[in-house]
C-alpha positions in Angstrom: -0.3 -3.1 17.9 -0.2 -6.6 16.5 2.7 -7.8 14.4 2.8 -10.4 11.7 5.7 -12.3 10.0 5.8 -13.8 6.5 8.6 -16.3 6.0 10.0 -14.5 3.0 10.2 -11.2 4.8 11.9 -12.8 7.8 10.9 -10.2 10.5 7.8 -9.0 12.3 5.9 -6.1 10.7 3.2 -4.0 12.3 -0.3 -5.0 11.3 -0.9 -1.4 10.4 1.9 0.5 8.5 2.0 4.0 7.1 1.6 4.7 3.4 3.5 7.9 2.5 2.3 8.8 -1.0 0.6 11.8 0.6 3.9 13.0 2.0 5.2 13.4 -1.5 2.5 14.7 -3.7 -0.9 13.9 -5.3 -3.0 14.5 -2.2 -2.5 18.2 -1.8 0.3 19.7 0.1 1.6 18.3 3.4 4.5 20.4 4.9 7.7 18.7 5.9 7.0 19.6 9.5 3.6 18.0 9.5 5.1 15.0 7.6 7.7 14.5 10.4 4.9 14.8 13.0 2.9 12.1 11.2 5.9 9.8 11.1 6.6 10.3 14.8 2.9 9.8 15.8 2.9 6.5 13.8 6.0 5.2 15.5 4.7 6.1 19.0 1.6 4.2 18.0 3.5 1.0 17.2 3.9 1.4 13.5 7.1 -0.2 12.2 6.4 -0.1 8.4 6.8 3.0 6.1 5.8 2.4 2.5 7.1 4.9 0.0 8.3 5.2 -3.7 11.0 7.0 -5.6 8.3 9.0 -7.5 6.3 10.2 -4.6 7.0 13.9 -4.9 10.0 13.1 -7.1 11.7 11.6 -4.1 10.4 14.0 -1.4 8.6 11.2 0.5 11.8 9.2 0.6 13.9 12.2 1.7 11.4 13.1 4.5 11.6 9.5 5.8 15.3 9.4 5.4 15.8 12.6 7.4 13.4 11.4 10.1 15.2 8.1 10.6 18.7 9.6 10.4 17.8 11.8 13.3 16.5 8.7 15.3 19.0 5.9 14.7 17.5 4.0 17.6 14.4 3.2 15.7 13.9 -0.1 13.9 11.6 0.9 11.0 11.1 -1.3 7.9 11.1 1.0 4.9 9.5 -0.4 1.8 10.1 1.7 -1.3 9.2 1.2 -5.0 10.9 1.7 -8.3 10.1 1.7 -12.0 7.9 4.7 -12.6 10.6 7.2 -13.4 10.2 6.1 -17.0 7.4 5.0 -19.3 5.9 1.7 -18.3 7.5 -0.4 -21.0 9.2 -3.8 -20.3 12.4 -2.8 -22.1 13.2 -0.2 -19.3 13.3 -2.9 -16.6 17.0 -3.5 -16.8 19.8 -4.1 -14.3 21.3 -0.7 -15.3 18.1 1.1 -14.5 17.6 -0.9 -11.3 21.0 0.1 -10.1 20.4 3.8 -10.9 17.0 3.8 -9.3 18.1 2.0 -6.1 21.2 4.2 -5.8 18.9 7.2 -5.9 16.6 5.7 -3.3 19.5 4.7 -1.0 20.7 8.3 -1.2 17.3 9.7 -0.5 16.8 7.4 2.5 20.3 7.7 3.7 21.0 4.0 3.9 23.4 1.5 2.3 20.9 -1.3 1.9 17.2 -0.9 1.2 14.9 -3.1 3.3 12.5 -3.8 0.5 12.3 -2.6 -3.1 9.1 -3.3 -5.0 8.6 -3.1 -8.7 6.0 -0.3 -9.0 3.1 -1.8 -10.9 5.2 -3.0 -13.8 3.7 -4.4 -17.1 2.6 -8.0 -17.0 5.3 -9.0 -19.4 7.9 -7.7 -16.9 6.6 -9.9 -14.2 6.7 -12.9 -16.6 10.3 -12.3 -17.7 13.0 -14.4 -15.9 15.8 -11.9 -16.4 14.1 -9.2 -14.3 14.2 -11.4 -11.2 17.8 -12.5 -12.0 18.7 -8.8 -12.0 16.9 -8.2 -8.7 18.8 -11.2 -7.3 22.0 -9.5 -8.4 21.1 -6.4 -6.4 20.5 -8.5 -3.3 23.9 -10.2 -3.8 25.5 -6.8 -4.2 24.0 -5.6 -0.9 22.0 -2.8 -2.5 18.7 -4.3 -1.4 17.9 -6.8 1.3 14.8 -8.2 -0.4 12.4 -7.4 -3.2 8.7 -7.6 -4.1 6.2 -6.5 -6.7 3.4 -4.0 -6.4 0.6 -5.0 -8.8 -2.6 -3.9 -10.3 -4.3 -7.2 -10.9 -4.8 -10.6 -9.3 -3.2 -12.4 -12.2 -0.1 -10.3 -11.8 -0.1 -11.0 -8.0 -0.3 -14.8 -8.6 2.6 -14.6 -11.2 4.7 -12.7 -8.7 4.0 -15.0 -5.8 5.1 -17.9 -8.0 8.6 -16.4 -8.2 10.9 -18.1 -5.7 12.6 -15.0 -4.3 9.7 -12.5 -4.3 9.3 -11.5 -0.6 6.1 -9.5 -0.9 3.2 -8.5 -3.1 1.5 -5.2 -2.7 -2.1 -5.1 -4.0 -5.2 -3.0 -3.6 -7.4 -4.7 -1.1 -10.3 -3.1 0.8 -14.0 -3.6 1.5 -14.8 -2.3 -2.0 -12.1 -4.5 -3.7 -12.5 -8.1 -2.6 -11.1 -10.2 -5.5 -7.7 -10.8 -3.8 -9.5 -12.8 -1.2 -10.4 -15.5 -3.7 -6.9 -16.7 -4.7 -4.2 -14.2 -3.8 -4.3 -14.5 0.0 -4.4 -18.3 0.0 -1.5 -18.5 -2.5 0.6 -16.0 -0.4 0.1 -18.1 2.7 1.2 -21.2 0.9 4.3 -19.5 -0.5 5.2 -17.6 2.6 4.9 -14.3 0.7 4.0 -11.1 2.6 0.8 -9.3 1.4 0.9 -5.5 1.7 -2.7 -4.2 1.4 -2.7 -0.8 -0.2 -5.6 1.7 -0.8 -7.2 0.2 2.3 -9.7 3.0 2.7 -10.6 3.3 -1.0 -9.0 6.7 -1.2 -10.9 7.8 1.8 -14.4 6.6 0.8 -14.4 4.1 3.7 -13.7 6.9 6.2 -17.4 7.8 5.8 -16.6 11.5 5.7 -17.6 12.2 2.1 -20.9 12.9 0.4 -21.7 13.0 -3.3 -21.0 16.8 -3.4 -17.5 16.5 -1.8 -14.9 18.4 -3.8 -11.2 17.6 -3.7 -8.3 19.9 -4.5 -7.2 20.3 -8.1 -3.8 18.7 -7.3 -5.4 15.7 -5.5 -5.6 12.5 -7.6 -9.2 12.1 -6.5 -9.9 15.0 -8.8 -7.5 14.6 -11.7 -7.5 10.8 -11.9 -11.2 10.3 -11.2 -11.6 8.5 -14.5 -8.1 7.2 -15.0 -6.7 10.3 -16.8 -3.2 10.0 -15.2 -2.8 6.4 -14.2 -4.8 3.2 -13.5 -8.2 4.3 -12.4 -8.2 1.5 -9.9 -5.8 3.5 -7.8 -8.4 6.2 -7.2 -11.5 5.2 -5.1 -10.5 1.6 -6.0 -12.0 2.2 -9.4 -15.6 2.4 -8.1 -18.1 5.0 -9.1 -17.8 7.9 -6.5 -21.5 8.3 -5.8 -22.0 4.5 -5.4 -19.0 4.5 -3.2 -20.5 7.2 -1.0 -23.7 5.2 -0.6 -21.9 2.0 0.1 -19.7 3.8 2.6 -22.8 4.9 4.5 -23.8 1.2 4.9 -20.3 0.3 6.0 -20.4 3.1 8.6 -23.5 1.6 10.1 -21.8 -1.8 10.2 -18.8 -0.3 11.9 -21.0 1.4 14.5 -22.7 -1.8 15.4 -19.2 -3.1 16.3 -18.3 0.0 18.3 -15.8 1.3 15.8 -15.4 4.3 13.6 -15.6 3.5 9.8 -11.9 3.9 9.1 -10.8 1.9 12.1 -13.3 -0.9 11.2 -12.1 -1.0 7.6 -8.5 -1.2 8.6 -9.0 -3.7 11.4 -11.0 -6.0 9.2 -8.2 -6.1 6.7 -5.6 -6.6 9.3 -7.4 -9.6 10.7 -7.7 -11.3 7.3 -5.5 -14.5 7.2 -2.6 -13.8 4.8 -2.5 -10.0 5.1 0.8 -9.0 6.6 0.5 -5.3 6.9 -2.0 -2.6 5.8 -0.7 0.8 4.7 -3.2 3.6 5.0 -2.0 7.1 4.4 -2.4 10.0 6.9 -2.4 13.7 6.3 -2.7 14.6 10.0 -1.3 13.3 13.3 -4.8 12.5 14.4 -5.4 10.4 11.3 -2.1 8.6 11.9 -3.0 7.7 15.5 -6.5 6.5 14.6 -5.2 4.4 11.8 -2.6 2.8 14.0 -5.3 2.0 16.6 -6.8 -0.5 14.2 -3.8 -2.7 14.7 -4.9 -3.6 18.2 -8.5 -4.6 17.3 -8.9 -8.4 17.8 -11.1 -10.8 15.9 -13.2 -8.4 13.8 -15.1 -10.9 11.6 -17.4 -8.9 9.5 -16.5 -10.6 6.2 -20.1 -11.8 5.4 -21.5 -8.3 5.8 -18.6 -6.7 3.8 -19.2 -9.2 1.0 -22.9 -8.4 1.0 -22.2 -4.7 0.5 -19.6 -5.5 -2.2 -21.9 -7.9 -4.0 -24.8 -5.3 -4.2 -22.7 -2.3 -5.1 -19.5 -3.3 -6.8 -19.0 -6.9 -7.8 -20.5 -6.6 -11.3 -18.5 -3.4 -12.1 -15.1 -4.2 -10.6 -14.6 -7.9 -9.9 -13.6 -8.8 -13.4 -11.4 -5.8 -14.1 -8.5 -6.3 -11.7 
């Protein structure tokens, strides 16, 4: 496993982390036993970053991680959680009082006094632009409730606004072979500012695994069913906002590209991201131990430079539809 450091994070992070949305809800059921096995397999594979949120399974994901780490105090795992989606996404709710309540709940779920990283969970643009929000987050750092903070964003403009904040340690953004806009300005800005970039939805909700065809059906409680057209939250979070059938066709091309480099499609997709300058950690999810191990293996792939071919696929299938949206 390779490890990267961003100055504002201040410690090495594994190039491949573990996203744990699926350990809470919204991807079908994952038992707590299986969830613990996935966490263990990731750690054995060199993963040192767990990304979660207070709303994943209404705190279930945080509690599973908390129980796992409490039982293994020798582990040095960096837990990045998120807050802000326990209420309607309106700027007026981003207050110090709510921040304290939300972080207290996350600290209890995770069983820690100080949270490693708290990210605002895709807040409204006006929240990212409001000075008092960041003064309040600085207060939580001074109080010892959190060690550092970041922002999870939907758009490039939001990312750039967050990076410009002097104490923002990280920006989490959708970045994958089917969502390339962050390469234009976000990654260079993050490098210049010393801000960590956490790449989420790195497999485009599984499209880049190469396992799906146009007739694939997902469970009713899987967001790839109920949010296919943005019915529940930003459509960009599901398949990166691309048309499913187009995504399947593009994924077939990507699979051939991966094969020519001696890699499986998901490992190639993750390794390519992990090798991009400016990307600190990539956080794929895993619903099985096998997936967790394969994902982590991408963190040891060196110098996978397939950017021209990735951009060609993107330009032909997706640029016109998605590049201007996020």
